[in-house]
Steps between C-alpha positions, in 0.01 A plus 500: 500500500242497227165654567211259494156476645454344840328171433396485864314832493134476589246512221211745515266211586727386785517853638120520486470171690737627769302824532178299525661296780628821664865400469746783437799421281739552792304235694532222242793360701270458801284244320600137447546377145191278521286795602639712213435215261135488610448879502658544158349186348839402369745213507715423801809583292367845406406570864852393612658731244284798601570439869874466435516812286336712767697342785834555327404858417428560869878498549624863492636600156406170334284548194284293271786408264717342770194334657436344160860374486461332840177332390664387175766330714224310683465705819152584623559627855760686701530201732649302211792746487600484867773241452636645178770759443504792261790333321299181447202695369698709251686193374169317456340797324790549262498130408124517438527815287808386310680833546666687783293761671565853622673483841219699665280193456740308723438774757127432465566128551690581817220729619218251446691230692578749778134603518378139497720428801453820698190690383723811508318776311780756543725371222470567127689298238767770460588467869649160410726622219802533730438147632493364144818685404679380814397142420582516129850647550645169628236271346475503125185405317473128425660370182155376398374860485352580159735704279232714341398819685144614561550812285587281203145361511327837460 
């Protein structure tokens, strides 16, 4: 994956507003979007993106880059992922990106869906590698999968 800045990272001014309101970064997910919008004096969309970024990163071993991918696909809360599958998410992400993605990202897709449904904090994305491999052995990737690989975009 290419390195890029996290567009959902808090600005210095936003961090200052949170400090002024006595809200720790880890507690952002405990505040409704409307409240964040008011505290940060920002748009509803920006508040949704900040909330989503922090909520997705609350999943063990999920970082800012994958959180950004989920937001780019139109997801803003873990609840929105409960009825998805890791396979659906990786297919959707690859179509959006226009290239196929490292298989470990499919493991992250599987983890975020698992977490959304169970709240299980004991699993990391690499714990789902065997599950992905077992699934992919009999099930090929869809024929609509982009032909270009992620490393060809670097």
